C-alpha positions in Angstrom: 13.8 14.2 -13.6 10.3 14.4 -12.2 7.7 12.9 -14.4 4.8 15.4 -14.9 2.3 12.8 -14.0 4.3 11.5 -11.0 2.4 11.4 -7.8 5.2 9.5 -6.2 8.7 9.3 -7.6 11.4 7.0 -6.2 14.7 8.6 -7.0 18.0 6.6 -6.8 17.0 4.8 -3.6 19.3 2.5 -1.8 18.0 0.7 1.3 20.4 -0.8 3.8 20.8 -2.0 7.4 24.3 -0.9 8.3 26.6 -2.3 5.7 24.0 -4.8 4.4 22.4 -3.6 1.2 18.8 -4.7 0.8 18.1 -2.9 -2.5 20.0 -0.3 -4.5 19.4 2.1 -7.4 15.6 2.0 -7.2 13.9 4.4 -9.7 10.2 4.3 -10.5 7.2 6.6 -10.9 3.7 6.1 -9.4 1.1 8.1 -11.3 -1.9 9.6 -9.6 -4.7 7.0 -9.5 -2.4 4.1 -10.0 -2.7 0.8 -8.1 1.1 0.3 -7.9 2.4 -3.1 -6.9 5.7 -3.6 -5.1 6.4 -7.3 -5.9 9.2 -9.9 -5.8 10.1 -13.1 -3.9 10.5 -13.5 -0.2 13.3 -11.5 1.4 13.8 -9.1 -1.5 12.9 -6.0 0.6 9.3 -5.2 -0.4 8.1 -4.2 3.1 11.4 -2.4 3.8 10.9 -0.3 0.7 7.4 0.5 1.9 8.8 1.7 5.2 11.0 4.1 3.3 8.0 5.4 1.3 5.8 6.0 4.4 8.6 7.6 6.5 9.5 4.8 8.9 13.0 4.1 7.6 15.4 6.5 6.0 17.1 5.3 2.8 20.9 5.0 2.7 20.8 7.2 -0.4 18.2 8.7 -2.6 14.7 10.1 -1.8 11.0 9.7 -2.4 9.3 12.7 -4.0 5.7 13.4 -3.3 4.3 15.7 -6.0 7.9 16.9 -6.6 8.8 17.4 -2.9 11.5 15.2 -1.5 10.3 13.6 1.7 13.6 12.7 3.4 15.3 16.1 2.5 12.4 17.9 4.1 12.3 19.1 7.7 10.2 17.3 10.4 7.2 19.6 10.1 7.0 19.2 6.3 7.4 15.4 6.7 4.5 15.3 9.1 2.4 17.3 6.7 3.1 14.8 4.0 2.4 11.9 6.3 -1.1 13.3 7.0 -1.8 12.5 3.3 -0.9 8.8 3.8 -3.1 6.0 5.0 -1.5 2.7 5.8 -2.9 -0.8 6.2 -0.4 -3.2 7.8 -0.5 -7.0 7.5 -2.3 -7.5 10.9 -4.7 -4.7 10.5 -3.0 -3.2 13.5 -6.3 -2.4 15.4 -6.2 -1.7 19.1 -7.7 -4.7 20.7 -9.1 -2.8 23.7 -11.0 -0.3 21.5 -14.2 -0.8 19.5 -14.0 -0.3 15.7 -15.5 3.2 16.1 -12.8 4.1 18.7 -10.1 2.7 16.4 -11.2 4.7 13.4 -12.0 7.8 15.4 -8.6 8.0 17.1 -6.8 9.9 14.4 -9.8 12.2 14.0 -9.6 13.1 17.7 -5.8 13.6 17.5 -5.6 15.6 14.2 -8.9 17.4 13.7 -11.2 19.7 15.6 -14.3 17.7 14.8 -16.9 17.3 17.6 -17.7 13.8 19.0 -20.9 13.8 17.0 -19.1 14.8 13.8 -16.4 12.1 14.4 -19.2 9.6 14.8 -20.7 10.6 11.5 -17.3 10.2 9.8 -16.7 6.8 11.4 -20.1 5.5 10.3 -19.3 6.7 6.7 -15.9 5.0 6.6 -17.3 1.8 7.9 -20.1 2.0 5.3 -17.5 2.4 2.6 -15.9 -0.9 3.6 -19.1 -2.8 4.1 -19.1 -2.7 7.9 -22.1 -0.5 8.7 -23.5 -1.3 12.1 -20.2 -2.7 13.5 -19.2 0.5 15.3 -19.4 -1.1 18.8 -17.7 -4.4 17.9 -14.2 -5.2 19.2 -11.5 -6.7 16.9 -11.8 -10.0 18.7 -15.4 -10.2 17.7 -15.0 -10.1 13.9 -13.4 -12.3 11.3 -10.0 -11.8 9.7 -11.4 -10.3 6.5 -13.5 -7.9 8.5 -10.4 -6.9 10.5 -8.7 -6.0 7.3 -11.6 -3.9 6.1 -11.8 -2.2 9.5 -8.1 -1.5 9.2 -8.8 0.0 5.8 -11.5 2.2 7.2 -9.1 3.5 9.8 -6.4 4.1 7.2 -9.0 6.2 5.3 -10.0 8.2 8.4 -8.2 11.4 7.4 -9.1 11.2 3.7 -5.6 10.4 2.5 -4.3 11.0 -1.0 -2.4 7.8 -0.9 -3.2 4.4 0.6 -0.4 2.0 1.4 -1.0 -1.7 1.9 1.5 -4.3 3.2 0.5 -7.8 2.1 -3.3 -7.0 2.5 -4.3 -10.6 1.5 -2.0 -12.3 4.2 -4.0 -14.7 6.3 -7.2 -14.4 4.2 -9.0 -17.2 2.4 -9.3 -16.7 -1.4 -12.8 -15.4 -1.3 -12.0 -12.8 1.4 -8.9 -11.8 -0.5 -10.9 -11.3 -3.7 -13.5 -9.2 -1.8 -10.7 -7.0 -0.4 -9.1 -6.6 -3.9 -12.5 -5.6 -5.3 -12.9 -3.1 -2.4 -9.5 -1.5 -3.1 -10.5 -0.9 -6.8 -13.9 0.5 -5.7 -12.2 3.0 -3.4 -9.6 4.0 -5.9 -12.3 4.6 -8.5 -14.7 6.4 -6.2 -12.3 8.5 -4.2 -9.5 8.9 -6.8 -6.9 7.7 -4.3 -3.4 6.5 -5.4 -2.7 3.0 -4.0 0.6 1.3 -3.3 0.4 -2.4 -2.5 3.2 -4.8 -1.3 2.2 -8.3 -2.4 3.5 -11.5 -4.0 0.0 -12.9 -4.7 -0.5 -13.3 -8.4 -4.3 -13.1 -8.1 -4.0 -9.6 -6.5 -1.2 -8.5 -8.8 -3.3 -9.1 -11.9 -6.7 -8.1 -10.6 -5.8 -4.7 -9.2 -2.4 -3.6 -10.4 -1.8 -1.4 -13.4 1.8 -0.4 -12.6 4.6 -2.1 -10.6 8.2 -2.5 -9.6 9.8 -6.0 -9.4 12.5 -6.4 -6.8 15.1 -9.2 -6.9 16.8 -10.5 -3.8 19.9 -11.8 -5.6 20.5 -8.8 -7.8 19.6 -6.5 -4.9 17.9 -4.1 -7.3 14.8 -3.7 -9.5 14.6 -5.9 -12.6 11.5 -4.3 -14.1 8.8 -1.6 -13.7 5.5 -1.3 -15.6 2.1 -2.9 -16.0 2.5 -6.4 -14.5 0.5 -8.0 -17.4 2.9 -6.6 -19.9 5.9 -7.7 -17.8 4.4 -11.2 -17.6 3.8 -11.5 -21.3 6.9 -9.8 -22.8 9.6 -8.7 -20.4 13.0 -10.0 -21.6 14.2 -11.1 -18.1 13.4 -14.8 -17.4 13.3 -14.1 -13.6 10.5 -11.6 -14.0 8.5 -13.7 -16.4 8.9 -16.9 -14.3 7.7 -15.1 -11.2 4.6 -13.7 -12.9 3.8 -17.0 -14.7 4.3 -19.4 -11.8 1.6 -22.0 -11.6 -0.3 -20.5 -14.6 -0.7 -22.7 -17.7 0.8 -21.1 -20.7 -2.5 -20.8 -22.5 -4.1 -18.8 -19.7 -1.1 -16.4 -19.3 -2.4 -14.1 -22.0 
């Protein structure tokens, strides 16, 4: 059944490539305003699940409900309407190398809105300001650092004022300081814009600093072992696999 507070509801999802099952029987709810973490070890299917959620891969069974509407059971036009409410930041930032940051961010605005060039320029400047890149409109991706590319990618993901932001391993390739700055920015944007955020990550620092809800996927069991606040899962979940994953490298005294 649909949770009244469910912005996103995964309902009996099985993900597969042909006969190979990646994950099965996935059920979880993301409430509006959550920073929801999809976590688990390497090869468990985190990014594949994200592809199902953003409409890039159809599940073998089940569906993803957005405010009660099943995505995969909807027709193409309704799916496209739902996708307009998504913003996605991929691992690489996925910026067009031949375009300036302003052109990268303005691309979706040119395609999907009737804004004038001047109005698009104003929106682009505002989005770059939100991610701390004011004045970088005319820079190319090759001219900025890895952390700045991630922030520029985030500005592009936010171009159409999405209800939901999806991140695939946002800290990948970043040094700890840049990763912490990006985590802080994600929380600032969630708080100021009221956006629901879904993050694929295995990084404990990010999981505990930004996540308030989560699902834990296990590669061996090929299903979820836990869902809920990652701190509560770390401290009291009955499954040793979940607790060990969330306590790895952390002294027992600091796990509280």
